[in-house]
C-alpha positions, 0 to 999 in steps of 0.5 A, a space after each residue: 536534466 539527468 534522469 534522477 533530477 527528472 524523476 525528482 521533478 516529476 515526483 514533486 509535480 505529482 505531489 503538488 497535484 495530490 496536495 492541491 486536491 480537496 481531501 474528498 476527491 482522494 482515492 486511497 489504496 491498500 495492499 496486503 500480501 500475507 502468507 497462509 498456514 501452508 506458506 502460500 502467498 495471498 494478496 489483495 488490493 482495495 481502493 477506497 474513497 477518502 472515508 475508507 469506503 471500498 470502491 474496488 477490491 481485487 485479490 490473487 488466488 494463493 500462490 504456492 512456489 514450487 520447491 525448485 522456485 524456492 531453491 532458485 530464488 533463495 532469500 529473494 523469493 518472498 520479495 519477488 512473489 509479493 512485489 513482482 508477481 502479486 503487486 504488479 498483477 493487482 496494480 495493473 488491473 486497477 480501474 483508476 490510479 490512486 493518490 496514495 498506496 498504504 501497505 501493512 508491512 515495511 517490506 512492501 514499501 518496495 512496491 514504490 519501485 513499480 508503482 508511480 504512487 506515493 507509498 507508505 507503511 502505516 501503523 499506530 504510533 507507539 507514543 501514547 501521548 499526542 505530540 501537538 507538533 506532529 501532523 499525525 498520530 499515526 506512524 508512517 514510513 516511506 522508506 527510502 522514498 523521502 519525496 513521499 514523506 510530506 505528501 503522506 504526512 499532510 494527507 494523513 493529517 487531513 483525513 485521520 480526524 474522521 476516519 481510521 486509516 489503518 482499519 481497512 487492512 482488517 477488512 481486507 484480510 477478512 475479505 481475502 479469507 472469505 474470497 479464498 474460502 468461496 473459491 475453494 468451495 
């Protein structure tokens, strides 16, 4: 079995394990990495239970790349900081492995490269009319990680009827502002 087939098999096995769980046992994770007005990168990760109630929150202090770093990294700087610096740091320090990782921008789907966790960009569906053939009224994108599509779709369908799965991003941004403000005081 070559490495690509082995990874696909492991992903399928992992997905089957997640889908076999009772929804109340799921651990969800949310990751955001905005920039502030001074172009510093802020990052936060929150683990929640299936009701989107927080069980863990962590953040990084603002990261301000130097002029030299901006020149050397060029157009790759933003992805490097968000994925390789902030994402790695926050994912390394989590107390338990989540079943799903939600991100608030499509560029953060690259976290899937460093995390062995099904990853999806969540947004509100642009279509106002609910399509009964769809499993979810949320729009989600797994990028090139097509093996995550079924897992994400089925989990969203099982949870979205009783919890707003996008709302935790708002709480995270507010908590991040508060944490940074408290650290500066």
